[in-house]
DSSP file (Angstrom, degrees, kcal/mol; ACC not computed):
  #  RESIDUE AA STRUCTURE BP1 BP2  ACC     N-H-->O    O-->H-N    N-H-->O    O-->H-N    TCO  KAPPA ALPHA  PHI   PSI    X-CA   Y-CA   Z-CA
    1    1 A M              0   0    0      0, 0.0     5,-0.0     0, 0.0     0, 0.0   0.000 360.0 360.0 360.0 141.7  -11.4   85.5  105.0
    2    2 A P    >>  -     0   0    0      0, 0.0     3,-0.9     0, 0.0     4,-0.8  -0.273 360.0-112.6 -66.3 159.9  -12.2   84.1  101.6
    3    3 A D  H 3> S+     0   0    0      1,-0.2     4,-1.3     2,-0.2     3,-0.4   0.810 111.7  63.1 -64.7 -31.5  -12.0   80.3  101.1
    4    4 A W  H 3> S+     0   0    0      1,-0.2     4,-2.1     2,-0.2    -1,-0.2   0.769  94.0  61.8 -69.6 -23.8   -9.0   80.5   98.8
    5    5 A T  H <> S+     0   0    0     -3,-0.9     4,-2.1     2,-0.2    -1,-0.2   0.869 101.4  52.1 -70.2 -34.5   -6.8   82.0  101.5
    6    6 A H  H  X S+     0   0    0     -4,-0.8     4,-1.9    -3,-0.4    -1,-0.2   0.893 109.1  50.7 -65.5 -37.9   -7.2   78.9  103.7
    7    7 A C  H  X S+     0   0    0     -4,-1.3     4,-2.4     2,-0.2    -2,-0.2   0.915 110.1  49.3 -64.5 -43.3   -6.1   76.8  100.7
    8    8 A L  H  X S+     0   0    0     -4,-2.1     4,-2.7     1,-0.2    -2,-0.2   0.877 109.0  52.8 -65.1 -36.9   -3.0   79.0  100.2
    9    9 A C  H  X S+     0   0    0     -4,-2.1     4,-2.2     2,-0.2    -1,-0.2   0.897 110.2  47.7 -65.3 -39.2   -2.1   78.7  103.9
   10   10 A R  H  X S+     0   0    0     -4,-1.9     4,-2.1     2,-0.2    -2,-0.2   0.919 113.5  46.9 -67.3 -43.0   -2.3   74.9  103.8
   11   11 A I  H  X S+     0   0    0     -4,-2.4     4,-2.5     1,-0.2     5,-0.2   0.913 112.0  51.2 -64.4 -42.1   -0.2   74.7  100.6
   12   12 A S  H  X S+     0   0    0     -4,-2.7     4,-2.6     1,-0.2    -1,-0.2   0.903 109.4  50.5 -62.1 -41.5    2.3   77.2  102.0
   13   13 A F  H  X S+     0   0    0     -4,-2.2     4,-2.4     2,-0.2    -1,-0.2   0.912 111.1  48.1 -62.9 -42.9    2.6   75.1  105.2
   14   14 A V  H  X S+     0   0    0     -4,-2.1     4,-2.2     2,-0.2    -2,-0.2   0.913 113.6  46.5 -65.4 -43.1    3.2   71.9  103.2
   15   15 A V  H  X S+     0   0    0     -4,-2.5     4,-2.2     2,-0.2    -2,-0.2   0.897 112.8  50.1 -67.1 -40.2    5.8   73.5  101.0
   16   16 A D  H  X S+     0   0    0     -4,-2.6     4,-2.4    -5,-0.2    -2,-0.2   0.906 110.8  49.3 -63.8 -41.2    7.5   75.0  104.1
   17   17 A L  H  X S+     0   0    0     -4,-2.4     4,-2.4     2,-0.2    -2,-0.2   0.899 110.0  51.2 -64.8 -40.5    7.5   71.7  105.9
   18   18 A Q  H  X S+     0   0    0     -4,-2.2     4,-2.0     2,-0.2    -2,-0.2   0.915 111.1  48.1 -62.8 -43.0    9.0   70.0  102.8
   19   19 A H  H  X S+     0   0    0     -4,-2.2     4,-2.4     2,-0.2     5,-0.2   0.918 111.2  50.9 -63.6 -43.6   11.8   72.6  102.6
   20   20 A Y  H  X S+     0   0    0     -4,-2.4     4,-2.6     1,-0.2    -2,-0.2   0.917 110.7  47.9 -61.2 -44.5   12.5   72.2  106.3
   21   21 A L  H  X S+     0   0    0     -4,-2.4     4,-2.2     2,-0.2    -1,-0.2   0.859 111.0  51.7 -66.8 -34.7   12.8   68.4  106.0
   22   22 A T  H  X S+     0   0    0     -4,-2.0     4,-1.9     2,-0.2    -2,-0.2   0.929 112.5  44.8 -65.8 -45.4   15.1   68.7  103.0
   23   23 A V  H  X S+     0   0    0     -4,-2.4     4,-1.9     2,-0.2    -2,-0.2   0.907 112.8  51.6 -65.4 -41.9   17.4   71.1  104.8
   24   24 A L  H  X S+     0   0    0     -4,-2.6     4,-1.0     1,-0.2    -1,-0.2   0.904 108.2  51.6 -62.4 -41.5   17.4   69.0  107.9
   25   25 A A  H >X S+     0   0    0     -4,-2.2     4,-2.6     1,-0.2     3,-0.5   0.902 109.3  50.6 -62.6 -40.3   18.3   65.9  106.0
   26   26 A G  H 3X S+     0   0    0     -4,-1.9     4,-1.6     1,-0.2    -1,-0.2   0.851 108.1  52.6 -65.3 -34.0   21.2   67.7  104.4
   27   27 A Q  H 3< S+     0   0    0     -4,-1.9    -1,-0.2     1,-0.2    -2,-0.2   0.657 115.0  41.8 -77.8 -14.5   22.5   68.8  107.8
   28   28 A I  H <X S+     0   0    0     -4,-1.0     4,-1.2    -3,-0.5    -2,-0.2   0.830 114.6  47.6 -94.5 -40.9   22.4   65.2  109.0
   29   29 A V  H  X S+     0   0    0     -4,-2.6     4,-2.2     1,-0.2     5,-0.2   0.913 106.9  54.8 -70.2 -43.6   23.8   63.4  106.0
   30   30 A I  H  X S+     0   0    0     -4,-1.6     4,-2.5    -5,-0.2     5,-0.2   0.917 107.3  47.7 -64.2 -46.2   26.8   65.6  105.4
   31   31 A P  H  > S+     0   0    0      0, 0.0     4,-2.5     0, 0.0    -1,-0.2   0.872 111.7  52.7 -62.2 -32.6   28.4   65.4  108.9
   32   32 A L  H  X S+     0   0    0     -4,-1.2     4,-1.8     2,-0.2    -2,-0.2   0.898 110.3  47.4 -66.8 -38.8   27.9   61.7  108.8
   33   33 A L  H  X S+     0   0    0     -4,-2.2     4,-2.2     2,-0.2    -1,-0.2   0.903 112.8  48.4 -67.8 -40.1   29.8   61.5  105.4
   34   34 A V  H  X S+     0   0    0     -4,-2.5     4,-2.0     2,-0.2    -2,-0.2   0.903 109.9  52.3 -66.5 -39.7   32.5   63.8  106.7
   35   35 A A  H  <>S+     0   0    0     -4,-2.5     5,-2.5     1,-0.2     4,-0.4   0.875 109.4  50.3 -63.0 -36.3   32.9   61.6  109.9
   36   36 A T  H ><5S+     0   0    0     -4,-1.8     3,-0.9     3,-0.2    -2,-0.2   0.906 108.9  51.0 -66.8 -41.1   33.2   58.5  107.6
   37   37 A M  H 3<5S+     0   0    0     -4,-2.2    -2,-0.2     1,-0.2    -1,-0.2   0.855 112.4  46.7 -63.9 -33.9   35.9   60.2  105.6
   38   38 A L  T 3<5S-     0   0    0     -4,-2.0    -1,-0.2    -5,-0.1    -2,-0.2   0.485 110.1-125.3 -85.8  -2.6   37.8   61.1  108.8
   39   39 A C  T < 5S+     0   0    0     -3,-0.9    -3,-0.2    -4,-0.4     3,-0.1   0.875  75.5 121.4  59.7  41.3   37.3   57.5  110.1
   40   40 A V      < +     0   0    0     -5,-2.5     7,-0.3    -6,-0.1     3,-0.3  -0.066  22.3 122.5-120.3  31.2   35.7   58.7  113.3
   41   41 A N  S    S+     0   0    0     -6,-0.3    -1,-0.1     1,-0.2    -5,-0.1   0.880  78.9  45.1 -60.3 -38.4   32.4   56.9  113.0
   42   42 A D  S    S+     0   0    0     -3,-0.1     2,-1.0     1,-0.1    -1,-0.2   0.701  93.4  86.8 -81.0 -19.8   32.9   55.1  116.4
   43   43 A D     >  -     0   0    0     -3,-0.3     4,-2.1     1,-0.2     5,-0.2  -0.715  57.7-172.5 -85.6 103.9   34.1   58.2  118.2
   44   44 A K  H  > S+     0   0    0     -2,-1.0     4,-2.3     1,-0.2    -1,-0.2   0.821  81.7  54.8 -67.9 -32.2   30.8   59.9  119.4
   45   45 A V  H  > S+     0   0    0      2,-0.2     4,-2.0     1,-0.2    -1,-0.2   0.936 110.4  44.7 -68.1 -45.8   32.6   63.0  120.7
   46   46 A A  H  > S+     0   0    0      2,-0.2     4,-1.9     1,-0.2    -2,-0.2   0.905 114.1  49.9 -65.1 -40.9   34.3   63.7  117.4
   47   47 A T  H  X S+     0   0    0     -4,-2.1     4,-2.2    -7,-0.3    -1,-0.2   0.896 110.3  50.0 -65.4 -39.5   31.1   63.0  115.5
   48   48 A S  H  X S+     0   0    0     -4,-2.3     4,-2.5     1,-0.2    -1,-0.2   0.851 108.6  53.0 -68.1 -32.6   29.1   65.3  117.8
   49   49 A Q  H  X S+     0   0    0     -4,-2.0     4,-2.4     2,-0.2    -1,-0.2   0.878 108.4  50.1 -67.9 -36.6   31.7   68.1  117.3
   50   50 A I  H  X S+     0   0    0     -4,-1.9     4,-2.3     2,-0.2    -2,-0.2   0.917 111.8  48.2 -65.5 -42.6   31.3   67.7  113.5
   51   51 A F  H  X S+     0   0    0     -4,-2.2     4,-2.5     2,-0.2    -2,-0.2   0.924 111.9  49.3 -61.8 -44.7   27.5   68.0  113.9
   52   52 A S  H  X S+     0   0    0     -4,-2.5     4,-2.3     1,-0.2    -2,-0.2   0.911 111.7  48.3 -62.5 -42.7   27.9   71.1  116.2
   53   53 A T  H  X S+     0   0    0     -4,-2.4     4,-2.7     2,-0.2    -1,-0.2   0.903 111.0  51.3 -63.5 -41.1   30.3   72.7  113.7
   54   54 A M  H  X S+     0   0    0     -4,-2.3     4,-2.5     2,-0.2    -2,-0.2   0.921 110.9  47.1 -62.8 -45.0   27.9   72.0  110.8
   55   55 A L  H  X S+     0   0    0     -4,-2.5     4,-2.1     2,-0.2    -1,-0.2   0.897 113.4  48.9 -65.3 -39.6   24.9   73.5  112.6
   56   56 A F  H  X S+     0   0    0     -4,-2.3     4,-2.4     2,-0.2    -2,-0.2   0.932 112.9  46.7 -64.4 -46.0   26.9   76.6  113.6
   57   57 A V  H  X S+     0   0    0     -4,-2.7     4,-2.6     1,-0.2    -2,-0.2   0.889 111.9  51.1 -65.3 -39.1   28.2   77.1  110.1
   58   58 A C  H  X S+     0   0    0     -4,-2.5     4,-2.3    -5,-0.2    -1,-0.2   0.898 110.6  49.7 -64.6 -39.3   24.7   76.6  108.6
   59   59 A G  H  X S+     0   0    0     -4,-2.1     4,-2.3     2,-0.2    -2,-0.2   0.919 112.2  46.6 -64.3 -43.6   23.3   79.2  111.0
   60   60 A M  H  X S+     0   0    0     -4,-2.4     4,-2.5     2,-0.2    -2,-0.2   0.890 112.4  50.6 -65.9 -39.1   26.0   81.7  110.1
   61   61 A A  H  X S+     0   0    0     -4,-2.6     4,-2.6     2,-0.2    -2,-0.2   0.894 110.1  50.1 -65.7 -39.4   25.5   81.1  106.4
   62   62 A T  H  X S+     0   0    0     -4,-2.3     4,-2.1     2,-0.2    -2,-0.2   0.919 112.0  47.6 -63.7 -43.5   21.7   81.6  106.8
   63   63 A L  H  X S+     0   0    0     -4,-2.3     4,-1.9     2,-0.2    -2,-0.2   0.911 113.2  48.3 -63.0 -42.9   22.3   84.8  108.7
   64   64 A L  H  X>S+     0   0    0     -4,-2.5     4,-3.1     1,-0.2     5,-0.9   0.902 112.3  48.1 -65.2 -41.7   24.8   86.0  106.0
   65   65 A Q  H  <5S+     0   0    0     -4,-2.6     4,-0.3     3,-0.2    -1,-0.2   0.852 111.2  51.5 -67.7 -33.7   22.4   85.1  103.2
   66   66 A A  H  <5S+     0   0    0     -4,-2.1    -1,-0.2    -5,-0.2    -2,-0.2   0.863 119.4  35.4 -70.3 -34.7   19.6   86.9  105.0
   67   67 A L  H  <5S+     0   0    0     -4,-1.9    -2,-0.2    -5,-0.2    -3,-0.2   0.891 136.1  17.2 -86.0 -41.8   21.6   90.1  105.4
   68   68 A V  T  <5S-     0   0    0     -4,-3.1    -3,-0.2    -5,-0.2    -2,-0.1   0.809 103.9-117.1-102.0 -38.0   23.7   90.2  102.2
   69   69 A G      < -     0   0    0     -5,-0.9     2,-0.6    -4,-0.3    -3,-0.1  -0.284  31.6 -74.8 110.7 158.4   22.0   87.8   99.8
   70   70 A S        +     0   0    0     -5,-0.2    -5,-0.0     1,-0.1    -6,-0.0  -0.807  49.1 155.5 -96.8 121.4   23.0   84.6   98.2
   71   71 A R        +     0   0    0     -2,-0.6     2,-0.4     0, 0.0    -1,-0.1   0.234  45.1 106.0-121.8   9.0   25.5   84.9   95.3
   72   72 A S        -     0   0    0      1,-0.1    -2,-0.0     2,-0.1     0, 0.0  -0.745  45.0-172.4 -94.0 136.1   26.9   81.4   95.6
   73   73 A V        +     0   0    0     -2,-0.4     2,-0.3     2,-0.1    -1,-0.1   0.517  57.5 101.0-101.5  -7.6   26.0   78.8   93.1
   74   74 A D        -     0   0    0      2,-0.0     2,-0.2     3,-0.0    -2,-0.1  -0.562  61.2-148.3 -78.3 138.6   27.7   75.9   95.0
   75   75 A S     >  -     0   0    0     -2,-0.3     4,-0.7     1,-0.1     3,-0.3  -0.560  28.2-107.8 -95.3 170.2   25.5   73.6   97.0
   76   76 A T  T >4 S+     0   0    0      1,-0.2     3,-0.8    -2,-0.2     4,-0.3   0.867 118.8  55.8 -66.0 -35.7   26.7   71.9  100.1
   77   77 A Y  T >4 S+     0   0    0      1,-0.2     3,-1.1     2,-0.2     4,-0.5   0.806  98.9  60.7 -69.0 -28.3   26.9   68.5   98.4
   78   78 A S  T 3> S+     0   0    0     -3,-0.3     4,-0.5     1,-0.2     3,-0.3   0.738  99.9  57.1 -70.9 -19.9   29.2   69.9   95.7
   79   79 A L  H <X S+     0   0    0     -3,-0.8     4,-2.2    -4,-0.7    -1,-0.2   0.568  85.2  82.1 -85.4  -8.2   31.8   70.7   98.4
   80   80 A L  H <> S+     0   0    0     -3,-1.1     4,-2.5    -4,-0.3    -1,-0.2   0.900  89.7  50.1 -64.4 -40.7   32.0   67.1   99.6
   81   81 A R  H  > S+     0   0    0     -4,-0.5     4,-2.0    -3,-0.3    -1,-0.2   0.904 111.3  49.0 -65.0 -40.4   34.4   66.0   96.9
   82   82 A R  H  X S+     0   0    0     -4,-0.5     4,-2.2     2,-0.2    -1,-0.2   0.894 110.9  50.9 -65.2 -38.7   36.7   69.0   97.7
   83   83 A T  H  X S+     0   0    0     -4,-2.2     4,-2.2     1,-0.2    -2,-0.2   0.910 108.8  51.2 -63.9 -42.3   36.5   68.1  101.4
   84   84 A E  H  X S+     0   0    0     -4,-2.5     4,-1.6     1,-0.2    -2,-0.2   0.894 109.5  50.4 -62.1 -40.1   37.4   64.5  100.7
   85   85 A I  H  X S+     0   0    0     -4,-2.0     4,-0.6     1,-0.2    -1,-0.2   0.907 110.8  48.8 -64.9 -42.1   40.4   65.6   98.6
   86   86 A L  H >< S+     0   0    0     -4,-2.2     3,-0.8     1,-0.2    -2,-0.2   0.871 108.9  53.3 -66.3 -35.6   41.6   67.9  101.4
   87   87 A I  H 3< S+     0   0    0     -4,-2.2    -1,-0.2     1,-0.2    -2,-0.2   0.860 104.9  55.4 -66.2 -34.5   41.2   65.2  104.0
   88   88 A Q  H 3<        0   0    0     -4,-1.6    -1,-0.2     1,-0.2    -2,-0.2   0.613 360.0 360.0 -76.0 -11.6   43.4   62.8  101.9
   89   89 A L    <<        0   0    0     -3,-0.8    -1,-0.2    -4,-0.6    -2,-0.1   0.500 360.0 360.0 -67.4 360.0   46.3   65.3  101.8
Protein backbone atom coordinates (compact mmCIF):
# COMPACT_ATOMS: atom_id res chain seq x y z
CA UNK A 1 0.00 0.00 0.00
CA UNK A 2 1.25 3.50 -0.71
CA UNK A 3 2.22 5.69 2.22
CA UNK A 4 -0.64 8.14 1.70
CA UNK A 5 -3.27 5.45 2.38
CA UNK A 6 -1.95 4.96 5.91
CA UNK A 7 -2.24 8.70 6.49
CA UNK A 8 -5.84 8.71 5.23
CA UNK A 9 -6.72 5.79 7.49
CA UNK A 10 -5.34 7.62 10.52
CA UNK A 11 -7.20 10.83 9.65
CA UNK A 12 -10.39 8.86 9.04
CA UNK A 13 -10.05 7.14 12.42
CA UNK A 14 -9.56 10.46 14.24
CA UNK A 15 -12.56 12.06 12.50
CA UNK A 16 -14.72 8.99 13.19
CA UNK A 17 -13.72 9.03 16.85
CA UNK A 18 -14.53 12.74 17.10
CA UNK A 19 -17.98 12.15 15.56
CA UNK A 20 -18.64 9.24 17.92
CA UNK A 21 -17.71 11.29 21.00
CA UNK A 22 -19.91 14.18 19.84
CA UNK A 23 -22.91 11.90 19.36
CA UNK A 24 -22.28 10.17 22.68
CA UNK A 25 -22.12 13.51 24.48
CA UNK A 26 -25.44 14.51 22.94
CA UNK A 27 -27.04 11.26 24.04
CA UNK A 28 -25.89 11.82 27.62
CA UNK A 29 -26.62 15.55 28.00
CA UNK A 30 -30.15 15.58 26.59
CA UNK A 31 -31.62 12.91 28.91
CA UNK A 32 -30.05 14.70 31.88
CA UNK A 33 -31.67 17.97 30.80
CA UNK A 34 -35.03 16.28 30.32
CA UNK A 35 -34.72 14.62 33.74
CA UNK A 36 -34.03 18.04 35.25
CA UNK A 37 -37.09 19.49 33.53
CA UNK A 38 -39.21 16.64 34.91
CA UNK A 39 -37.69 17.10 38.40
CA UNK A 40 -36.61 13.45 38.59
CA UNK A 41 -32.87 13.99 39.07
CA UNK A 42 -32.84 12.03 42.35
CA UNK A 43 -34.97 9.16 41.04
CA UNK A 44 -32.45 6.78 39.44
CA UNK A 45 -35.14 4.52 37.96
CA UNK A 46 -36.88 7.36 36.14
CA UNK A 47 -33.56 8.76 34.90
CA UNK A 48 -32.48 5.34 33.64
CA UNK A 49 -35.81 4.96 31.82
CA UNK A 50 -35.23 8.32 30.13
CA UNK A 51 -31.74 7.18 29.10
CA UNK A 52 -33.09 3.88 27.78
CA UNK A 53 -35.79 5.63 25.79
CA UNK A 54 -33.26 8.06 24.36
CA UNK A 55 -30.92 5.28 23.24
CA UNK A 56 -33.81 3.33 21.68
CA UNK A 57 -35.12 6.37 19.81
CA UNK A 58 -31.62 7.27 18.59
CA UNK A 59 -31.16 3.73 17.33
CA UNK A 60 -34.48 3.78 15.50
CA UNK A 61 -33.69 7.21 14.02
CA UNK A 62 -30.30 5.96 12.83
CA UNK A 63 -31.93 2.92 11.22
CA UNK A 64 -34.58 5.10 9.58
CA UNK A 65 -31.99 7.57 8.27
CA UNK A 66 -29.86 4.72 6.92
CA UNK A 67 -32.81 3.18 5.07
CA UNK A 68 -34.76 6.25 3.95
CA UNK A 69 -32.33 9.13 4.24
CA UNK A 70 -32.32 12.25 6.34
CA UNK A 71 -34.69 15.01 5.31
CA UNK A 72 -34.97 16.63 8.73
CA UNK A 73 -33.21 19.92 9.41
CA UNK A 74 -33.97 19.94 13.16
CA UNK A 75 -31.25 18.90 15.52
CA UNK A 76 -31.91 17.17 18.81
CA UNK A 77 -30.99 20.30 20.75
CA UNK A 78 -33.57 22.38 18.89
CA UNK A 79 -36.30 20.11 20.21
CA UNK A 80 -35.37 20.74 23.86
CA UNK A 81 -37.30 24.01 24.06
CA UNK A 82 -40.40 22.36 22.60
CA UNK A 83 -40.05 19.51 25.08
CA UNK A 84 -39.78 21.97 27.95
CA UNK A 85 -42.94 23.75 26.80
CA UNK A 86 -44.85 20.47 26.59
CA UNK A 87 -43.69 19.46 30.06
CA UNK A 88 -44.95 22.74 31.51
CA UNK A 89 -48.49 22.20 30.18
